[in-house]
N, C-alpha and C positions, 0 to 999 in steps of 0.2 A: 541468273544471279551470279555466275562466274564467267566473265568474258574471257575469250581466248586472246590474251594480249600478245603483241609481237614479242619475239624472243629477246630483242635488246632491252625491252622494258622489264622483262622478267629477271634479267641478270643485274648484278651489282646493286641490289636494293632499289631498283627503278620503280617498283610498285610497293606501296605500303598500304595495307588494308586498315581501315578504321571503322568502328561501329557507328552507323547512322550519321546524320547530318552534323551533330555536335562533335562526334569523333573526327570526322573528316575536317571540319572547320578548325578544330584544335590542332590537328596535324599540319594543316596548311600554315597556320600561324607560327607553329614551332619549327618548321623545317624551311630554311631559306631556299627560295627558288621553286618551291613546290606548287603544284596545280591540283585543284580538287573540284568536285562538282557537288554543290550543296544547294538546298533551298535558299532563295534570296535572303530571307531573314537571318539565316546563319552566316551569311557573308556581311550583311549590312550592320547588324548589331555589334559584332566585335570589330568592325572597321576593316575587314579584309577587302583588298582590291577585287573588283568584279568586272568580268570581261564584257565589252561591247561585242555584239555578234552580228553577222551578216544575216538579214532576214529574207523571206521569200521574194520581196521586191528588190533585193540587191542592195539594200541600205544597211549601213553599219549603225546599230542602235544600242545605246547604253541602257541598262536596266534602270527602272525607276518608275515613279507614279505615272508620268506622261506616257511612257512606252507600254506600261501595263494597262492603262486606260484605253490606249489605242487597240491593244490586243483584245481586251474585253469587248469593246464596241464592235470589233470585227467578228468576234465569235457570236455575240448576241444578234448580229445581223444575219448570220448564217450558222445556225446551231447544227454543226456536223463534226464528226470526228476529224475530218481532214482540216477543217478550219481551226480546230483547237490545237492541232499539231504544230502549225506554223501560220499564224493569222496573216491574211492577205494585206491588211492595212500597212502601208509603207512606213509608218511610224511605230509599228508594233514590235515589241521584243519577241523573238521567235520561239522562246521556250516559256510556256505558261502552264499552270496547273489549275484545275477547277476544284472547288470544294463541293463535296456532296454530303448529304445527310440522309441516311436511310432509317426510317422508323416503321414500327408496326402500325397497323390500322387500329388495333385494340390492345390494351394491356390488362392483364388480370388484376394487377395491383393499382388501384386508383392513385395512390400516393406517388408511384413511379411515373405515371402518366402526367400528373400535376407537376412533378419536379422537372420532367422533360419540357413541358410547356413553359415553365418559368425560365429554364435555362435558355430555350430558344427565344423567348421574348426578350431576355437580357441581350443575347447575341445580336438580335435584330434591332435593338433599341440602344440603350446606354453603352453596350459593348462595342458599337461601331466607332465610338470616339477614340479608341486606342488602336484600331487596326493599322493605321499607317505607321505609328511608332513601332509596331511589331513586324513591319515589313509586308503588310497585306493591304489590299484595297478595300475601302468600305463598299457595301452593296449599294447599288442604285435603288431608288425608291421602287421601281418596277419589280425588282428582284425581291425586295423585302415584302412588298404587297403579295407577290406570288407565293412566297414561302408562308406567309400568314394564312392565305387562302387554303393552302394545302394542309397546314396544321389544323 
């Protein structure tokens, strides 16, 4: 949680800590010439410039729907930790995150179970319409079907 940064960065206010993605994004916008690391949506929505990165295939790839789709396709073809770290697809953006949802098999309160089912049904249905505007990818049908089966 606390990297051992090189001494030159520690001196002369070279490093500024900010709380969470929102805090880092706000600092980057407020401080000319600053660099930060945030979730894609926190750079996209406020219009912060986002870096293109060198991926495993040696290609410089800009973040965005096509690069994220390529990463997702690569990960789904080989579901492994190694593949999720830096997908092999030459069009893939090298830094991706996967969404997880962990639920109990049974709930003591039927109202809570029903509310969770409604929330997940919304997320897998109408909620998919806003994912790209928020900086995320919509789930492919196969993933939505799998999630519904598990639910």
